[in-house]
C-alpha positions in Angstrom: 0.0 0.0 0.3 1.5 3.5 -1.0 0.2 6.5 0.9 -0.4 9.8 -1.1 -1.3 12.7 2.0 -2.3 16.1 1.5 -2.3 18.5 4.4 -4.6 21.3 3.7 -8.1 21.2 1.8 -8.2 24.9 0.3 -7.7 26.0 -3.2 -4.4 23.9 -3.9 -5.1 21.2 -1.8 -8.5 20.2 -2.9 -7.9 21.2 -6.5 -5.1 18.3 -6.5 -7.2 15.9 -4.8 -9.8 16.1 -7.3 -7.5 16.1 -10.3 -6.0 13.1 -8.9 -9.1 11.4 -8.8 -9.7 12.3 -12.8 -7.2 9.7 -13.5 -7.6 6.5 -11.3 -4.3 6.6 -8.9 -2.6 3.1 -9.2 -4.1 -0.1 -7.3 -3.0 -0.1 -4.1 -2.6 3.9 -3.7 -4.7 5.5 -0.8 -5.0 9.3 -1.0 -5.6 11.0 2.3 -6.6 14.3 2.4 -6.4 16.1 6.1 -7.7 19.3 7.0 -8.9 20.9 10.6 -12.7 21.2 9.3 -14.8 18.7 7.3 -15.2 21.3 4.3 -13.4 23.8 2.4 -13.7 27.5 3.3 -13.4 29.8 0.5 -10.8 31.9 1.8 -11.1 34.9 -0.8 -14.6 35.5 0.6 -13.6 35.5 4.4 -13.8 39.6 4.0 -17.6 39.2 3.4 -18.3 36.6 6.6 -16.7 39.1 8.3 -18.4 42.0 7.1 -21.7 40.4 7.7 -22.9 40.5 3.9 -22.9 36.5 3.5 -23.4 33.6 5.7 -21.0 30.9 6.6 -23.0 28.5 4.4 -22.5 30.6 1.3 -18.6 30.1 1.2 -18.2 26.3 2.5 -17.4 23.6 -0.4 -18.0 20.2 0.6 -15.1 18.0 0.3 -15.8 15.1 -2.4 -17.4 12.0 -0.9 -15.4 9.4 -2.9 -14.4 5.9 -1.7 -10.8 6.6 -3.4 -10.1 9.3 -1.0 -9.8 9.2 2.9 -10.6 12.2 4.5 -8.9 12.7 7.9 -9.8 15.8 10.3 -7.7 17.1 13.0 -4.8 19.7 13.7 -1.7 19.2 12.4 1.4 20.0 14.6 4.4 19.3 12.7 5.8 17.3 9.6 8.7 15.1 10.4 10.6 14.8 6.8 13.5 12.4 7.9 10.6 9.9 9.4 8.0 10.7 6.7 5.5 11.4 9.2 2.9 14.2 9.8 2.5 14.7 13.6 -1.1 15.7 14.8 -2.8 16.8 18.2 -4.5 14.1 19.7 -4.1 11.8 17.0 -1.1 9.0 16.2 1.5 10.2 13.5 0.3 9.7 10.1 2.8 8.0 7.6 3.3 8.8 4.0 4.9 7.7 1.1 4.2 10.9 -0.7 3.5 14.6 0.9 1.8 17.5 -0.4 1.7 20.6 2.1 -0.8 22.9 1.1 -1.5 24.7 4.6 -1.9 28.3 3.5 -0.8 31.4 5.3 -1.2 33.1 8.7 -1.1 36.9 9.4 2.2 38.7 9.7 2.7 41.1 12.4 5.8 42.6 11.7 6.9 42.7 15.3 4.6 45.4 16.1 3.6 44.7 19.8 0.1 44.1 20.5 -0.8 43.7 17.0 -1.9 40.1 17.4 -3.3 40.5 20.7 -5.8 43.4 20.1 -6.5 43.2 16.2 -8.9 40.8 14.4 -7.9 38.5 11.7 -9.6 37.2 8.4 -7.2 34.6 7.7 -9.2 31.7 9.3 -13.1 30.7 9.5 -12.6 31.2 13.0 -11.3 34.5 13.2 -13.6 35.6 10.2 -16.4 34.7 12.7 -15.0 36.4 15.7 -14.5 39.4 13.3 -18.1 39.4 12.5 -19.3 39.3 15.7 -17.5 42.1 17.1 -17.9 44.3 13.9 -21.6 43.8 14.1 -21.7 44.5 18.0 -20.3 48.0 17.2 -22.5 51.1 18.3 -23.6 53.2 15.6 -20.7 56.1 14.7 -18.0 53.4 16.2 -14.7 53.9 14.5 -13.2 50.8 12.8 -9.7 50.8 11.4 -8.3 48.3 8.7 -4.6 48.1 8.8 -3.2 47.0 5.4 -4.2 48.6 1.9 -3.9 45.7 0.0 -6.4 43.5 -1.5 -8.0 42.4 1.4 -8.1 45.6 3.5 -9.5 47.3 0.2 -12.3 44.5 0.1 -13.3 44.4 4.0 -13.4 48.2 4.0 -15.8 48.6 1.3 -17.8 45.6 2.2 -18.0 46.6 5.8 -19.3 50.3 4.4 -22.0 48.4 2.5 -23.1 46.4 5.8 -22.7 48.8 8.1 -23.5 52.7 6.6 -23.6 53.9 10.0 -19.8 53.1 11.0 -16.6 55.2 10.7 -14.1 53.5 8.4 -10.7 54.3 7.7 -8.2 52.3 5.9 -4.4 52.6 7.1 -1.2 51.8 5.2 2.5 52.6 5.3 2.9 53.1 1.6 1.6 56.3 -0.2 -1.3 54.9 -1.4 -3.6 52.0 -1.1 -3.3 49.1 -3.4 0.1 50.4 -4.2 1.5 47.3 -6.3 -1.2 48.1 -8.9 -1.1 50.8 -11.6 -2.1 54.5 -10.8 -5.2 54.1 -12.6 -6.3 51.6 -10.7 -5.1 53.1 -7.7 -6.9 56.2 -8.3 -10.4 54.6 -9.1 -10.4 52.8 -5.8 -9.3 56.1 -4.0 -12.3 58.1 -5.5 -14.8 55.3 -4.9 -13.6 55.4 -1.2 -14.0 59.0 -1.2 -17.4 58.9 -2.4 -18.2 56.4 0.2 -16.7 58.3 3.0 -13.9 55.9 3.7 -11.0 57.6 5.1 -7.4 56.7 4.0 -4.0 57.4 6.0 -1.1 56.9 4.2 2.8 56.7 5.4 1.6 55.4 8.6 4.2 53.2 10.5 2.6 51.4 13.4 4.9 50.7 16.2 2.3 49.3 18.8 -1.4 48.2 18.8 -3.0 48.7 22.4 -7.0 48.6 22.8 -8.7 51.7 21.5 -5.1 52.9 20.3 -2.9 52.9 17.3 0.7 54.2 17.9 2.3 55.8 14.9 5.5 57.2 16.1 4.2 59.7 18.8 0.8 60.0 17.2 -2.1 58.2 18.6 -4.8 57.0 16.5 -8.2 56.3 18.6 -10.1 53.3 17.3 -13.1 51.0 18.5 -11.9 47.8 16.5 -9.0 47.3 14.5 -9.0 44.6 11.6 -5.4 43.4 10.5 -4.7 42.5 6.7 -1.1 43.8 6.6 0.6 41.0 5.3 1.2 37.2 5.4 3.5 34.7 6.3 3.7 30.8 5.8 2.0 28.3 7.9 3.6 28.0 11.3 4.4 24.3 10.1 6.2 25.4 7.4 8.3 27.8 9.3 9.4 25.1 11.6 10.9 23.1 8.4 14.8 22.8 8.0 14.8 23.2 4.2 15.5 26.1 1.8 13.4 29.1 2.1 13.4 32.7 0.3 13.3 36.2 1.7 9.6 35.7 2.6 10.2 32.4 4.3 8.5 30.5 1.4 9.8 26.8 0.4 12.2 27.0 -2.5 11.1 24.1 -4.9 12.1 22.4 -7.9 10.6 22.8 -11.4 8.0 19.9 -10.3 7.0 22.0 -7.1 9.1 19.4 -4.8 11.5 20.2 -2.0 14.9 19.4 -3.6 16.2 17.5 -0.6 13.0 15.6 0.0 11.6 14.6 -3.6 8.8 12.9 -2.2 7.3 16.1 -0.6 5.6 19.0 -2.8 4.6 22.2 -1.4 1.3 23.9 -2.8 0.1 27.6 -2.6 1.1 30.4 0.0 3.9 28.5 1.3 5.8 27.8 -2.1 8.5 30.3 -3.6 7.0 31.1 -6.7 7.7 33.7 -9.5 4.3 35.6 -8.5 2.4 36.9 -5.4 0.4 34.1 -3.4 -3.2 33.8 -4.4 -6.1 31.1 -4.9 -5.4 30.9 -8.8 -1.6 30.1 -8.2 -2.6 27.5 -5.4 -5.1 26.1 -8.1 -2.7 25.9 -10.9 0.2 24.5 -8.8 -2.4 21.8 -7.6 -3.2 20.8 -11.3 0.6 20.4 -12.2 1.5 18.1 -8.8 -1.5 15.8 -10.4 0.2 15.9 -13.6 3.7 15.2 -11.9 2.2 12.2 -9.8 0.0 10.8 -13.0 3.6 10.7 -14.7 5.6 9.3 -12.1 2.8 6.4 -11.7 3.2 5.9 -15.4 7.0 5.8 -15.3 7.2 8.8 -17.5 8.8 12.4 -17.1 6.7 15.1 -16.4 6.5 17.9 -18.7 4.9 20.8 -17.1 3.9 24.3 -19.0 4.8 27.4 -17.2 1.8 28.8 -15.1 0.3 31.8 -16.6 -2.1 33.2 -14.1 -5.4 35.1 -15.6 -5.3 38.2 -13.6 -6.9 39.7 -10.2 -9.8 40.6 -9.3 -11.1 42.7 -6.3 -14.6 43.8 -4.9 -15.9 47.1 -3.8 -19.0 46.0 -2.2 -21.5 44.0 -4.1 -21.8 46.4 -7.2 -18.5 47.6 -8.0 -15.0 46.2 -8.4 -11.7 46.2 -10.3 -8.9 44.2 -11.5 -5.9 43.3 -13.6 -6.3 41.2 -16.8 -3.0 39.7 -17.7 -0.1 42.3 -16.6 -1.3 45.4 -18.4 -5.3 45.7 -18.8 -7.0 47.4 -16.1 -11.0 46.9 -15.7 -13.1 49.0 -13.4 -16.7 49.2 -12.3 -19.5 46.7 -12.7 -17.8 44.0 -14.9 -15.0 43.1 -12.8 -17.5 42.5 -9.9 -19.7 40.3 -12.1 -16.5 38.4 -13.2 -15.4 37.9 -9.5 -18.9 36.4 -8.8 -18.6 34.2 -11.6 -15.1 33.0 -10.5 -16.7 32.3 -6.9 -19.4 30.2 -8.7 -17.1 28.1 -10.5 -14.9 27.7 -7.0 -18.0 26.6 -5.2 -18.8 24.1 -7.8 -15.2 22.8 -8.6 -14.9 24.0 -12.0 -11.7 25.9 -12.9 
């Protein structure tokens, strides 16, 4: 019996599992998918759950009910690469012949004192539930501060404006503008939307400490009733603890087949993988497809032939009626069309298309 273990049922892990099952794995191969929850949470939509504009049921995707795949639930505590074991809380270690680490990311707090303790995260379903409870318990005219002006920060600020028009909302970034990695035209469009919808933008803010009700920007104190943290990500702590080569962001350096070079029986997919583009659900899914290609080739005794991963673009929402995006590297789209496209992508994710 050969055991192929996938850690994490997110965009990359679930795509890989489904692709493996499209072509029959070799007889005697056990495919095991391990996750802490009995369903995939669509992480790109956690901002809407936190804002209160969608229910949790709308962003859950069931794992496949297929006799060829074993679903195992529990908290992963570590991976022993030398002994080929997955360590789990309150469970016996799980041995593997092949392993895929697709455990996603956690917030990065940049060493800012109190940031983790006194802000809300939307990196997990559990964290998003807590953010939802706290945000929607706020009294009218309370001040919400979203720290981080990237895609996640922009989406939760705009979605919260739609959900709670009575709140004061600001978005805080250490750079000169929100969405600083996007073209100027797109930045300008989103800044204008924020101005029209009374969302304040504070730029060039370098936080040194977060306390209950106070954000410290140097000697300046910024008062707040609730803080949401969207100021960067880092790989899962399981990956942080692996003694393998990593890039400057702590992501695992891989070979052309998405394997750890010193442990070719281990693949890394998604936010924990060092790739030539930013982490995204789309990148994780494309990697998952390619790992399935590699395994089917290996099982047939063939040499895998992978094409370069080409991403279609990035889409973001401004509430339920407007959006923005980049198609390819240069084409900017703004308004209703990108919002409709994003809804279509969500539908495809929920129904295992893509």
